[in-house]
N, C-alpha and C positions, 0 to 999 in steps of 0.2 A: 504494500500500500504507500509507504514511504517512496520507495522507485518511483510509482504512477504520479505521485504527487510532485515528485521534483522534476520529472518531464513535464508535467504541465505548467509547473510554473516556469521552466524554462523556455518553453514556446510560448506562455503568455508574455515574457520580459522581452522577447526577441522577435516580437513580430515586426516593429519599427525597422528592424535591419533586414526583414525579407521581402524581396522585391514583388510588387504585385505586377501579375502578368494580364489578370482579367477583371471585371468587377461589374457586379450588378446591381443597380439602384433601384429601390422601391421609391413611389412618390409620397410616401408617409416619412421618408427619411434613413430607413434600414439599407445597409450596405454588406454585399458580399464580396470579399475579395479573395480570388485566387492566387496563392504564392506558387512559386517554381521549386521552392524547397522542400523536401520530404518532412523536415521536424521529425516529430515521432510517429509518422505514419510508416505504415509497413506495405509491402509490396510495390505497387504501381502508384499507390495514392500520396498524394502532397498536400501539404497544410493550406487550410482554408479559415478566414476570418469572417464573422458575423458581428457585424456593428449594428446594436439596437438605435431607434432613433433617439433614447436618451444616451448615448454615447457608451452604454454599457456593452462589452465584447464576450464572444465566446468562438473559441477556435474547436477546429475539426480536421477532418481528412477528406479531401476529394479525389473523385477520378471522372472522366467520362464514359459513358455507356451508351455509344448511338449518337443521339440527337440530345441528350440531358447530361447534366452534371450531376452526379450521386455524392451527398454529403452526407457524412457521420458526425456530428457535432459532439464534442468530449462531455458535453452536458446530457447526454442520452437521446437526445433528438437527432432527427434526419430527414433528408429531402431529396427530391430530384427535381432540378430545376432546368427548364428547356436552355440548349446552348446558345439559342437565339436572343437571350435576355443580357449575355456578357458581351461586355465591349472592353477594348482597351482603356486602362485607367487615365482619367483626366489629369492633367498635369497643372501645374501652377504656372 
């Protein structure tokens, strides 16, 4: 359990250093960012970050399955988002 918590904390503190390759934005203000780094993810999955409208965040692992991005969030939730909703990140 301590090992898992250490991995989750490492991923949470390291998100700023992870380049964002694609992101999906919801009109409510929620954002899903897909990173090109594995982080604690296994096999072909890579790190993802979900930002709630209130800026709370949760991380998870993503991979594509045909026309959808499959995400397993570290809080136990999961989802499938169509690839068409993801775009390159906005730059300042």
